[in-house]
Biopython code that builds the backbone (N, CA, C, O; Angstrom):
import numpy as np
from Bio.PDB.StructureBuilder import StructureBuilder

atoms = [
    (1, "MET", "N", (134.114, 50.356, 48.116)),
    (1, "MET", "CA", (135.425, 50.523, 48.702)),
    (1, "MET", "C", (136.470, 49.789, 47.869)),
    (1, "MET", "O", (137.603, 50.250, 47.733)),
    (2, "HIS", "N", (136.088, 48.667, 47.323)),
    (2, "HIS", "CA", (136.981, 47.878, 46.478)),
    (2, "HIS", "C", (137.500, 48.717, 45.313)),
    (2, "HIS", "O", (138.709, 48.792, 45.090)),
    (3, "ALA", "N", (136.598, 49.342, 44.578)),
    (3, "ALA", "CA", (136.979, 50.163, 43.422)),
    (3, "ALA", "C", (137.822, 51.360, 43.851)),
    (3, "ALA", "O", (138.780, 51.719, 43.167)),
    (4, "ALA", "N", (137.478, 51.971, 44.959)),
    (4, "ALA", "CA", (138.245, 53.124, 45.446)),
    (4, "ALA", "C", (139.690, 52.730, 45.740)),
    (4, "ALA", "O", (140.611, 53.476, 45.407)),
    (5, "LEU", "N", (139.898, 51.577, 46.355)),
    (5, "LEU", "CA", (141.256, 51.117, 46.652)),
    (5, "LEU", "C", (142.039, 50.823, 45.382)),
    (5, "LEU", "O", (143.210, 51.189, 45.275)),
    (6, "LEU", "N", (141.407, 50.169, 44.424)),
    (6, "LEU", "CA", (142.101, 49.857, 43.172)),
    (6, "LEU", "C", (142.508, 51.124, 42.435)),
    (6, "LEU", "O", (143.610, 51.190, 41.891)),
    (7, "ASN", "N", (141.650, 52.119, 42.408)),
    (7, "ASN", "CA", (141.985, 53.389, 41.766)),
    (7, "ASN", "C", (143.044, 54.149, 42.556)),
    (7, "ASN", "O", (143.929, 54.771, 41.969)),
    (8, "PHE", "N", (142.960, 54.106, 43.850)),
    (8, "PHE", "CA", (143.915, 54.803, 44.711)),
    (8, "PHE", "C", (145.324, 54.258, 44.520)),
    (8, "PHE", "O", (146.290, 55.021, 44.527)),
    (9, "GLU", "N", (145.446, 52.964, 44.351)),
    (9, "GLU", "CA", (146.765, 52.345, 44.189)),
    (9, "GLU", "C", (147.511, 52.919, 42.987)),
    (9, "GLU", "O", (148.742, 52.933, 42.985)),
    (10, "LYS", "N", (146.811, 53.384, 41.987)),
    (10, "LYS", "CA", (147.425, 53.888, 40.755)),
    (10, "LYS", "C", (148.114, 55.238, 40.935)),
    (10, "LYS", "O", (148.867, 55.662, 40.059)),
    (11, "GLN", "N", (147.874, 55.907, 42.035)),
    (11, "GLN", "CA", (148.455, 57.228, 42.274)),
    (11, "GLN", "C", (149.962, 57.127, 42.494)),
    (11, "GLN", "O", (150.451, 56.189, 43.123)),
    (12, "ASP", "N", (150.689, 58.112, 41.964)),
    (12, "ASP", "CA", (152.142, 58.160, 42.126)),
    (12, "ASP", "C", (152.503, 59.088, 43.273)),
    (12, "ASP", "O", (152.761, 60.273, 43.060)),
    (13, "SER", "N", (152.520, 58.568, 44.454)),
    (13, "SER", "CA", (152.858, 59.348, 45.637)),
    (13, "SER", "C", (152.849, 58.401, 46.828)),
    (13, "SER", "O", (152.455, 57.241, 46.710)),
    (14, "ASN", "N", (153.286, 58.908, 47.972)),
    (14, "ASN", "CA", (153.145, 58.153, 49.207)),
    (14, "ASN", "C", (151.647, 58.082, 49.520)),
    (14, "ASN", "O", (150.981, 59.113, 49.616)),
    (15, "LYS", "N", (151.131, 56.888, 49.675)),
    (15, "LYS", "CA", (149.689, 56.700, 49.829)),
    (15, "LYS", "C", (149.342, 56.222, 51.239)),
    (15, "LYS", "O", (149.986, 55.328, 51.788)),
    (16, "ILE", "N", (148.313, 56.838, 51.805)),
    (16, "ILE", "CA", (147.781, 56.441, 53.103)),
    (16, "ILE", "C", (146.283, 56.213, 52.928)),
    (16, "ILE", "O", (145.558, 57.110, 52.497)),
    (17, "ALA", "N", (145.827, 55.018, 53.263)),
    (17, "ALA", "CA", (144.398, 54.700, 53.185)),
    (17, "ALA", "C", (143.834, 54.622, 54.599)),
    (17, "ALA", "O", (144.305, 53.841, 55.426)),
    (18, "VAL", "N", (142.828, 55.434, 54.862)),
    (18, "VAL", "CA", (142.107, 55.399, 56.135)),
    (18, "VAL", "C", (140.736, 54.814, 55.823)),
    (18, "VAL", "O", (139.908, 55.454, 55.174)),
    (19, "LEU", "N", (140.507, 53.602, 56.290)),
    (19, "LEU", "CA", (139.279, 52.881, 55.959)),
    (19, "LEU", "C", (138.446, 52.659, 57.213)),
    (19, "LEU", "O", (138.911, 52.064, 58.185)),
    (20, "GLY", "N", (137.230, 53.137, 57.178)),
    (20, "GLY", "CA", (136.325, 52.987, 58.309)),
    (20, "GLY", "C", (135.298, 51.905, 58.053)),
    (20, "GLY", "O", (135.036, 51.532, 56.910)),
    (21, "ASP", "N", (134.726, 51.413, 59.120)),
    (21, "ASP", "CA", (133.714, 50.363, 59.018)),
    (21, "ASP", "C", (132.639, 50.706, 57.990)),
    (21, "ASP", "O", (132.259, 51.861, 57.799)),
    (22, "MET", "N", (132.174, 49.649, 57.345)),
    (22, "MET", "CA", (131.074, 49.742, 56.383)),
    (22, "MET", "C", (129.826, 49.242, 57.108)),
    (22, "MET", "O", (129.744, 48.071, 57.479)),
    (23, "PHE", "N", (128.875, 50.118, 57.305)),
    (23, "PHE", "CA", (127.659, 49.767, 58.032)),
    (23, "PHE", "C", (126.629, 49.130, 57.098)),
    (23, "PHE", "O", (126.764, 49.168, 55.875)),
    (24, "GLU", "N", (125.621, 48.558, 57.693)),
    (24, "GLU", "CA", (124.466, 47.995, 56.993)),
    (24, "GLU", "C", (124.809, 46.843, 56.056)),
    (24, "GLU", "O", (124.173, 46.675, 55.016)),
    (25, "LEU", "N", (125.814, 46.049, 56.422)),
    (25, "LEU", "CA", (126.146, 44.866, 55.629)),
    (25, "LEU", "C", (125.478, 43.612, 56.181)),
    (25, "LEU", "O", (125.529, 42.548, 55.565)),
    (26, "GLY", "N", (124.861, 43.743, 57.327)),
    (26, "GLY", "CA", (124.143, 42.613, 57.911)),
    (26, "GLY", "C", (125.041, 41.427, 58.187)),
    (26, "GLY", "O", (126.132, 41.572, 58.740)),
    (27, "THR", "N", (124.570, 40.243, 57.795)),
    (27, "THR", "CA", (125.304, 39.011, 58.080)),
    (27, "THR", "C", (126.600, 38.903, 57.288)),
    (27, "THR", "O", (127.434, 38.051, 57.592)),
    (28, "GLU", "N", (126.783, 39.738, 56.293)),
    (28, "GLU", "CA", (127.997, 39.706, 55.471)),
    (28, "GLU", "C", (129.102, 40.610, 56.012)),
    (28, "GLU", "O", (130.183, 40.670, 55.425)),
    (29, "ALA", "N", (128.858, 41.305, 57.106)),
    (29, "ALA", "CA", (129.801, 42.305, 57.608)),
    (29, "ALA", "C", (131.192, 41.737, 57.872)),
    (29, "ALA", "O", (132.188, 42.325, 57.451)),
    (30, "VAL", "N", (131.270, 40.617, 58.551)),
    (30, "VAL", "CA", (132.576, 40.055, 58.908)),
    (30, "VAL", "C", (133.377, 39.721, 57.662)),
    (30, "VAL", "O", (134.535, 40.121, 57.544)),
    (31, "ILE", "N", (132.777, 38.998, 56.738)),
    (31, "ILE", "CA", (133.503, 38.590, 55.541)),
    (31, "ILE", "C", (133.849, 39.772, 54.641)),
    (31, "ILE", "O", (134.937, 39.804, 54.065)),
    (32, "GLU", "N", (132.960, 40.731, 54.509)),
    (32, "GLU", "CA", (133.229, 41.890, 53.645)),
    (32, "GLU", "C", (134.368, 42.747, 54.189)),
    (32, "GLU", "O", (135.184, 43.247, 53.415)),
    (33, "HIS", "N", (134.434, 42.921, 55.485)),
    (33, "HIS", "CA", (135.542, 43.678, 56.064)),
    (33, "HIS", "C", (136.856, 42.917, 55.891)),
    (33, "HIS", "O", (137.898, 43.526, 55.648)),
    (34, "GLN", "N", (136.812, 41.597, 56.016)),
    (34, "GLN", "CA", (138.023, 40.794, 55.813)),
    (34, "GLN", "C", (138.500, 40.902, 54.365)),
    (34, "GLN", "O", (139.699, 41.035, 54.118)),
    (35, "ILE", "N", (137.586, 40.847, 53.420)),
    (35, "ILE", "CA", (137.937, 40.957, 51.997)),
    (35, "ILE", "C", (138.617, 42.297, 51.719)),
    (35, "ILE", "O", (139.639, 42.342, 51.036)),
    (36, "ILE", "N", (138.065, 43.369, 52.235)),
    (36, "ILE", "CA", (138.645, 44.693, 51.999)),
    (36, "ILE", "C", (140.016, 44.809, 52.662)),
    (36, "ILE", "O", (140.940, 45.362, 52.067)),
    (37, "ALA", "N", (140.160, 44.303, 53.869)),
    (37, "ALA", "CA", (141.460, 44.352, 54.550)),
    (37, "ALA", "C", (142.503, 43.557, 53.773)),
    (37, "ALA", "O", (143.633, 44.017, 53.606)),
    (38, "ASP", "N", (142.139, 42.379, 53.303)),
    (38, "ASP", "CA", (143.060, 41.563, 52.508)),
    (38, "ASP", "C", (143.453, 42.277, 51.221)),
    (38, "ASP", "O", (144.621, 42.267, 50.831)),
    (39, "LEU", "N", (142.485, 42.893, 50.567)),
    (39, "LEU", "CA", (142.765, 43.636, 49.342)),
    (39, "LEU", "C", (143.726, 44.784, 49.624)),
    (39, "LEU", "O", (144.711, 44.952, 48.906)),
    (40, "ALA", "N", (143.460, 45.563, 50.640)),
    (40, "ALA", "CA", (144.310, 46.715, 50.957)),
    (40, "ALA", "C", (145.758, 46.286, 51.175)),
    (40, "ALA", "O", (146.679, 46.943, 50.688)),
    (41, "ILE", "N", (145.962, 45.205, 51.893)),
    (41, "ILE", "CA", (147.312, 44.707, 52.155)),
    (41, "ILE", "C", (147.992, 44.249, 50.868)),
    (41, "ILE", "O", (149.211, 44.365, 50.740)),
    (42, "SER", "N", (147.233, 43.739, 49.932)),
    (42, "SER", "CA", (147.816, 43.226, 48.686)),
    (42, "SER", "C", (148.235, 44.336, 47.724)),
    (42, "SER", "O", (148.961, 44.081, 46.763)),
    (43, "LEU", "N", (147.786, 45.557, 47.973)),
    (43, "LEU", "CA", (148.055, 46.665, 47.059)),
    (43, "LEU", "C", (149.278, 47.466, 47.486)),
    (43, "LEU", "O", (149.752, 47.360, 48.617)),
    (44, "ASN", "N", (149.771, 48.264, 46.558)),
    (44, "ASN", "CA", (150.928, 49.119, 46.812)),
    (44, "ASN", "C", (150.469, 50.411, 47.503)),
    (44, "ASN", "O", (150.414, 51.478, 46.892)),
    (45, "ILE", "N", (150.148, 50.279, 48.774)),
    (45, "ILE", "CA", (149.731, 51.408, 49.609)),
    (45, "ILE", "C", (150.647, 51.398, 50.827)),
    (45, "ILE", "O", (150.737, 50.398, 51.539)),
    (46, "GLU", "N", (151.322, 52.514, 51.058)),
    (46, "GLU", "CA", (152.361, 52.555, 52.084)),
    (46, "GLU", "C", (151.839, 52.417, 53.507)),
    (46, "GLU", "O", (152.485, 51.785, 54.342)),
    (47, "GLN", "N", (150.694, 52.991, 53.790)),
    (47, "GLN", "CA", (150.146, 52.903, 55.143)),
    (47, "GLN", "C", (148.638, 52.694, 55.065)),
    (47, "GLN", "O", (147.938, 53.385, 54.325)),
    (48, "ILE", "N", (148.152, 51.729, 55.841)),
    (48, "ILE", "CA", (146.728, 51.402, 55.873)),
    (48, "ILE", "C", (146.256, 51.529, 57.317)),
    (48, "ILE", "O", (146.819, 50.922, 58.228)),
    (49, "ILE", "N", (145.218, 52.326, 57.503)),
    (49, "ILE", "CA", (144.648, 52.544, 58.829)),
    (49, "ILE", "C", (143.204, 52.062, 58.790)),
    (49, "ILE", "O", (142.395, 52.560, 58.007)),
    (50, "LEU", "N", (142.890, 51.091, 59.637)),
    (50, "LEU", "CA", (141.537, 50.543, 59.722)),
    (50, "LEU", "C", (140.881, 51.046, 61.003)),
    (50, "LEU", "O", (141.481, 51.005, 62.077)),
    (51, "VAL", "N", (139.642, 51.520, 60.879)),
    (51, "VAL", "CA", (138.954, 52.131, 62.015)),
    (51, "VAL", "C", (137.565, 51.521, 62.182)),
    (51, "VAL", "O", (136.809, 51.416, 61.216)),
    (52, "GLY", "N", (137.234, 51.122, 63.401)),
    (52, "GLY", "CA", (135.907, 50.604, 63.703)),
    (52, "GLY", "C", (135.962, 49.165, 64.183)),
    (52, "GLY", "O", (136.943, 48.457, 63.952)),
    (53, "GLU", "N", (134.911, 48.745, 64.847)),
    (53, "GLU", "CA", (134.844, 47.400, 65.430)),
    (53, "GLU", "C", (135.051, 46.291, 64.404)),
    (53, "GLU", "O", (135.801, 45.346, 64.652)),
    (54, "ASN", "N", (134.391, 46.404, 63.256)),
    (54, "ASN", "CA", (134.510, 45.339, 62.259)),
    (54, "ASN", "C", (135.924, 45.240, 61.706)),
    (54, "ASN", "O", (136.470, 44.142, 61.600)),
    (55, "PHE", "N", (136.520, 46.368, 61.355)),
    (55, "PHE", "CA", (137.891, 46.333, 60.849)),
    (55, "PHE", "C", (138.883, 45.959, 61.945)),
    (55, "PHE", "O", (139.899, 45.322, 61.666)),
    (56, "TYR", "N", (138.606, 46.339, 63.170)),
    (56, "TYR", "CA", (139.503, 46.006, 64.277)),
    (56, "TYR", "C", (139.608, 44.487, 64.450)),
    (56, "TYR", "O", (140.641, 43.980, 64.887)),
    (57, "ASN", "N", (138.557, 43.779, 64.112)),
    (57, "ASN", "CA", (138.513, 42.330, 64.323)),
    (57, "ASN", "C", (138.935, 41.499, 63.120)),
    (57, "ASN", "O", (138.863, 40.271, 63.176)),
    (58, "VAL", "N", (139.375, 42.130, 62.030)),
    (58, "VAL", "CA", (139.821, 41.336, 60.886)),
    (58, "VAL", "C", (141.126, 40.632, 61.225)),
    (58, "VAL", "O", (141.899, 41.088, 62.067)),
    (59, "ASN", "N", (141.353, 39.517, 60.553)),
    (59, "ASN", "CA", (142.556, 38.721, 60.775)),
    (59, "ASN", "C", (143.569, 39.048, 59.685)),
    (59, "ASN", "O", (143.633, 38.375, 58.656)),
    (60, "VAL", "N", (144.354, 40.085, 59.924)),
    (60, "VAL", "CA", (145.372, 40.493, 58.958)),
    (60, "VAL", "C", (146.488, 41.202, 59.711)),
    (60, "VAL", "O", (146.243, 41.971, 60.641)),
    (61, "LYS", "N", (147.715, 40.927, 59.292)),
    (61, "LYS", "CA", (148.861, 41.552, 59.933)),
    (61, "LYS", "C", (149.808, 42.070, 58.865)),
    (61, "LYS", "O", (150.039, 41.416, 57.848)),
    (62, "SER", "N", (150.341, 43.236, 59.107)),
    (62, "SER", "CA", (151.321, 43.838, 58.210)),
    (62, "SER", "C", (151.959, 44.998, 58.949)),
    (62, "SER", "O", (151.310, 45.659, 59.760)),
    (63, "ASN", "N", (153.231, 45.246, 58.667)),
    (63, "ASN", "CA", (153.871, 46.406, 59.284)),
    (63, "ASN", "C", (153.358, 47.709, 58.672)),
    (63, "ASN", "O", (153.672, 48.788, 59.175)),
    (64, "ARG", "N", (152.580, 47.626, 57.605)),
    (64, "ARG", "CA", (151.974, 48.803, 56.973)),
    (64, "ARG", "C", (150.570, 49.080, 57.502)),
    (64, "ARG", "O", (149.930, 50.046, 57.086)),
    (65, "LEU", "N", (150.095, 48.249, 58.405)),
    (65, "LEU", "CA", (148.701, 48.304, 58.857)),
    (65, "LEU", "C", (148.601, 48.641, 60.339)),
    (65, "LEU", "O", (149.340, 48.116, 61.171)),
    (66, "LYS", "N", (147.661, 49.536, 60.640)),
    (66, "LYS", "CA", (147.313, 49.824, 62.032)),
    (66, "LYS", "C", (145.801, 49.750, 62.145)),
    (66, "LYS", "O", (145.071, 50.183, 61.253)),
    (67, "LYS", "N", (145.340, 49.187, 63.275)),
    (67, "LYS", "CA", (143.903, 49.048, 63.507)),
    (67, "LYS", "C", (143.517, 49.795, 64.775)),
    (67, "LYS", "O", (144.239, 49.788, 65.771)),
    (68, "TYR", "N", (142.355, 50.441, 64.707)),
    (68, "TYR", "CA", (141.826, 51.187, 65.843)),
    (68, "TYR", "C", (140.367, 50.799, 66.036)),
    (68, "TYR", "O", (139.589, 50.771, 65.083)),
    (69, "ARG", "N", (140.010, 50.504, 67.265)),
    (69, "ARG", "CA", (138.655, 50.060, 67.578)),
    (69, "ARG", "C", (137.621, 51.163, 67.347)),
    (69, "ARG", "O", (136.473, 50.878, 67.007)),
    (70, "SER", "N", (138.027, 52.418, 67.532)),
    (70, "SER", "CA", (137.081, 53.527, 67.391)),
    (70, "SER", "C", (137.779, 54.742, 66.793)),
    (70, "SER", "O", (139.007, 54.810, 66.740)),
    (71, "PHE", "N", (136.974, 55.696, 66.345)),
    (71, "PHE", "CA", (137.527, 56.948, 65.842)),
    (71, "PHE", "C", (138.299, 57.663, 66.943)),
    (71, "PHE", "O", (139.356, 58.239, 66.684)),
    (72, "ALA", "N", (137.788, 57.633, 68.155)),
    (72, "ALA", "CA", (138.462, 58.292, 69.280)),
    (72, "ALA", "C", (139.857, 57.717, 69.495)),
    (72, "ALA", "O", (140.793, 58.460, 69.792)),
    (73, "ASP", "N", (140.005, 56.399, 69.349)),
    (73, "ASP", "CA", (141.321, 55.772, 69.495)),
    (73, "ASP", "C", (142.285, 56.276, 68.425)),
    (73, "ASP", "O", (143.444, 56.570, 68.720)),
    (74, "LEU", "N", (141.813, 56.374, 67.197)),
    (74, "LEU", "CA", (142.646, 56.890, 66.108)),
    (74, "LEU", "C", (142.971, 58.360, 66.336)),
    (74, "LEU", "O", (144.123, 58.774, 66.205)),
    (75, "GLU", "N", (141.979, 59.127, 66.671)),
    (75, "GLU", "CA", (142.152, 60.573, 66.847)),
    (75, "GLU", "C", (143.202, 60.888, 67.911)),
    (75, "GLU", "O", (143.899, 61.898, 67.809)),
    (76, "ALA", "N", (143.321, 60.042, 68.921)),
    (76, "ALA", "CA", (144.274, 60.267, 70.005)),
    (76, "ALA", "C", (145.722, 60.193, 69.537)),
    (76, "ALA", "O", (146.603, 60.776, 70.169)),
    (77, "VAL", "N", (145.985, 59.485, 68.437)),
    (77, "VAL", "CA", (147.368, 59.304, 67.974)),
    (77, "VAL", "C", (147.631, 59.884, 66.592)),
    (77, "VAL", "O", (148.782, 59.937, 66.160)),
    (78, "PHE", "N", (146.606, 60.314, 65.902)),
    (78, "PHE", "CA", (146.744, 60.786, 64.524)),
    (78, "PHE", "C", (147.172, 62.250, 64.508)),
    (78, "PHE", "O", (146.564, 63.096, 65.163)),
    (79, "HIS", "N", (148.216, 62.529, 63.755)),
    (79, "HIS", "CA", (148.698, 63.902, 63.615)),
    (79, "HIS", "C", (148.793, 64.242, 62.139)),
    (79, "HIS", "O", (149.550, 63.613, 61.400)),
    (80, "ILE", "N", (148.038, 65.222, 61.715)),
    (80, "ILE", "CA", (147.988, 65.613, 60.309)),
    (80, "ILE", "C", (149.369, 66.010, 59.798)),
    (80, "ILE", "O", (149.662, 65.806, 58.620)),
    (81, "SER", "N", (150.217, 66.566, 60.643)),
    (81, "SER", "CA", (151.546, 67.001, 60.211)),
    (81, "SER", "C", (152.422, 65.831, 59.779)),
    (81, "SER", "O", (153.366, 66.023, 59.012)),
    (82, "LYS", "N", (152.135, 64.640, 60.248)),
    (82, "LYS", "CA", (152.939, 63.467, 59.904)),
    (82, "LYS", "C", (152.610, 62.902, 58.529)),
    (82, "LYS", "O", (153.251, 61.951, 58.081)),
    (83, "ILE", "N", (151.633, 63.471, 57.867)),
    (83, "ILE", "CA", (151.239, 62.924, 56.574)),
    (83, "ILE", "C", (151.480, 63.893, 55.428)),
    (83, "ILE", "O", (150.920, 63.729, 54.344)),
    (84, "GLU", "N", (152.313, 64.903, 55.664)),
    (84, "GLU", "CA", (152.645, 65.836, 54.592)),
    (84, "GLU", "C", (153.277, 65.072, 53.437)),
    (84, "GLU", "O", (153.953, 64.064, 53.639)),
    (85, "HIS", "N", (153.052, 65.556, 52.249)),
    (85, "HIS", "CA", (153.593, 64.966, 51.024)),
    (85, "HIS", "C", (153.042, 63.563, 50.774)),
    (85, "HIS", "O", (153.710, 62.726, 50.168)),
    (86, "SER", "N", (151.855, 63.321, 51.232)),
    (86, "SER", "CA", (151.171, 62.051, 51.002)),
    (86, "SER", "C", (149.796, 62.350, 50.432)),
    (86, "SER", "O", (149.244, 63.434, 50.621)),
    (87, "ILE", "N", (149.260, 61.368, 49.733)),
    (87, "ILE", "CA", (147.857, 61.469, 49.354)),
    (87, "ILE", "C", (147.087, 60.493, 50.232)),
    (87, "ILE", "O", (147.583, 59.421, 50.580)),
    (88, "ILE", "N", (145.886, 60.878, 50.577)),
    (88, "ILE", "CA", (145.114, 60.114, 51.550)),
    (88, "ILE", "C", (143.763, 59.742, 50.965)),
    (88, "ILE", "O", (143.052, 60.582, 50.414)),
    (89, "LEU", "N", (143.427, 58.482, 51.095)),
    (89, "LEU", "CA", (142.077, 58.014, 50.790)),
    (89, "LEU", "C", (141.366, 57.862, 52.125)),
    (89, "LEU", "O", (141.823, 57.117, 52.991)),
    (90, "ILE", "N", (140.267, 58.550, 52.294)),
    (90, "ILE", "CA", (139.435, 58.414, 53.488)),
    (90, "ILE", "C", (138.106, 57.848, 53.022)),
    (90, "ILE", "O", (137.367, 58.495, 52.280)),
    (91, "LYS", "N", (137.806, 56.615, 53.470)),
    (91, "LYS", "CA", (136.615, 55.930, 52.963)),
    (91, "LYS", "C", (135.992, 55.105, 54.079)),
    (91, "LYS", "O", (136.678, 54.356, 54.774)),
    (92, "GLY", "N", (134.704, 55.251, 54.238)),
    (92, "GLY", "CA", (133.968, 54.477, 55.231)),
    (92, "GLY", "C", (132.511, 54.892, 55.187)),
    (92, "GLY", "O", (132.142, 55.822, 54.469)),
    (93, "SER", "N", (131.704, 54.218, 55.937)),
    (93, "SER", "CA", (130.292, 54.590, 55.995)),
    (93, "SER", "C", (130.141, 56.001, 56.530)),
    (93, "SER", "O", (130.951, 56.465, 57.333)),
    (94, "ARG", "N", (129.119, 56.663, 56.088)),
    (94, "ARG", "CA", (128.855, 58.039, 56.502)),
    (94, "ARG", "C", (128.825, 58.164, 58.023)),
    (94, "ARG", "O", (129.279, 59.166, 58.575)),
    (95, "GLY", "N", (128.302, 57.172, 58.682)),
    (95, "GLY", "CA", (128.210, 57.198, 60.135)),
    (95, "GLY", "C", (129.550, 57.220, 60.852)),
    (95, "GLY", "O", (129.616, 57.600, 62.021)),
    (96, "MET", "N", (130.617, 56.822, 60.175)),
    (96, "MET", "CA", (131.953, 56.874, 60.772)),
    (96, "MET", "C", (132.471, 58.308, 60.845)),
    (96, "MET", "O", (133.296, 58.623, 61.703)),
    (97, "ALA", "N", (132.001, 59.172, 59.965)),
    (97, "ALA", "CA", (132.394, 60.596, 59.941)),
    (97, "ALA", "C", (133.911, 60.766, 59.969)),
    (97, "ALA", "O", (134.441, 61.543, 60.764)),
    (98, "LEU", "N", (134.594, 60.044, 59.110)),
    (98, "LEU", "CA", (136.053, 60.073, 59.098)),
    (98, "LEU", "C", (136.637, 61.416, 58.683)),
    (98, "LEU", "O", (137.813, 61.683, 58.931)),
    (99, "GLU", "N", (135.840, 62.254, 58.062)),
    (99, "GLU", "CA", (136.344, 63.572, 57.664)),
    (99, "GLU", "C", (136.788, 64.397, 58.874)),
    (99, "GLU", "O", (137.485, 65.399, 58.718)),
    (100, "ARG", "N", (136.394, 63.987, 60.057)),
    (100, "ARG", "CA", (136.826, 64.688, 61.277)),
    (100, "ARG", "C", (138.339, 64.677, 61.431)),
    (100, "ARG", "O", (138.893, 65.514, 62.143)),
    (101, "LEU", "N", (139.010, 63.747, 60.780)),
    (101, "LEU", "CA", (140.472, 63.706, 60.839)),
    (101, "LEU", "C", (141.104, 64.970, 60.282)),
    (101, "LEU", "O", (142.207, 65.343, 60.682)),
    (102, "LEU", "N", (140.425, 65.618, 59.378)),
    (102, "LEU", "CA", (140.988, 66.787, 58.710)),
    (102, "LEU", "C", (140.835, 68.070, 59.508)),
    (102, "LEU", "O", (141.356, 69.109, 59.103)),
    (103, "ASN", "N", (140.141, 68.023, 60.617)),
    (103, "ASN", "CA", (139.949, 69.224, 61.451)),
    (103, "ASN", "C", (141.165, 69.506, 62.293)),
    (103, "ASN", "O", (141.178, 70.475, 63.052)),
]
sb = StructureBuilder()
sb.init_structure("model")
sb.init_model(0)
sb.init_chain("A")
sb.init_seg("    ")
for serial, (resi, resn, name, xyz) in enumerate(atoms, 1):
    if name == "N":
        sb.init_residue(resn, " ", resi, " ")
    sb.init_atom(name, np.array(xyz, "f"), 0.0, 1.0, " ", f" {name:<3s}", serial, name[0])
structure = sb.get_structure()
C-alpha cells in the first residue's frame, strides 16, 4: 500500500484514495494502519477515505480525511457521480471487496 500511495501521488489530477483494512497483519495491524494513514495525510492527495475497523481506529485528523467503520457505512454515503474528473486509488485486502464501490 505504501508504494501504491507514493506512485498515486505523482498523478496530475484530482486524487481520491479509498483505502481498506489490510488483513493478516497480526500483532502489527495497529501500527501498520497508523503508518499508512500518516503517509496518506502527508501526500498531495485531495481526499482520503479509510474503510474498516483498523483504519477507523487510527489517530489522524484532516479535513481531507473521512473514516468509515465498515463498507456498508461508506456505501450509504458514497456517490460515484461526486467523483467525476478525479482519479481514484482503491486499495485494501481482498476481503474488503472495495471494488463494490464501482457498481
